[in-house]
N, C-alpha and C positions, 0 to 999 in steps of 0.2 A: 454183653462181654464183647462178644465179635465186633461190633456199633463203634468200639473205641469209647465209647460214653462211660463215664463214671459220673454215677448220682452227688449231686452238690452233697447230701446229709454226707458224704463219707470224706469229702473235702473238709471240714471245720472242724479244728482244732483249738483248742483252749493251751494262748501262750502261757507261761509261768517263767519268770526273770529268776536265777539262781546264781548267787556270790561267787564270784570267781579265788576267793580266799587270796586277796592281794592287794594291796591299793585302800583309799577309802571307799566306805561304804554308802558314802555321798555324792558317788560319781557313777553315772548311767554305766562309762566303759567297763568299768568292774567288774560288771553283769554281765550271764549271756542268758540268752531266750530259749528255751526249752518248747515246745511245739507238744503237745499231749493229743494225738489223733484218735479213731474212735479205733478199736480193737478187728475190726471186721475189716477196717482198710488193711491192717499191718497184716496179717493172716493171708487178703488178698493179694499183698506186696509181697511177702513170702512165696506162694505157691505159680504167682509169675514169674519172681524170680529164677523159679526152678524151676521153670519149664524154658524159661525166654536164654539164660547163659548158656547152655549147655549147646543149643543152636546156633549162636552167634560166636561162638567159640570153636564151630569148624573153618575147618581152611579156606573151603567155596563160599564160606557165607561173608571172607572180607575182601575187600574190592582189591582190584590190582594196583599194583604198585604202594599200598596202604601197609605198612609196619601192622600186627595183629598182636593182640596181646597176648602171652605163651607160645608165642612165636619165633622162634630165632629167623634172624634176619636170614639167613640161606633157606631154612626150612620154607618160610613165608615165599621167598622167590621161588625155588623148586615146585612146590606144591600150586605154582600161578603159569609154570612152563617159562619160565625166564624174564629178567626185566620186564616190565613197561617201557613200547616206543614213546618216542617224545619229540 
């Protein structure tokens, strides 16, 4: 985990086509692909999201001059000590 390596077995999925319920079933554009991934990867993805997102939402994690999600413009600027110099 700390190395950032994801095992190949977690990257392999099965693609299934699903009809969009519009247009002709003879046209490929009327279908969408669904990738079914291993359950292990989905659990890992959920755990990582729960651990990473709260950290990234902290004002100090957003670079100066960049608008961060969930922060108003004034709060984003105030939390960094004003507007950045250009």
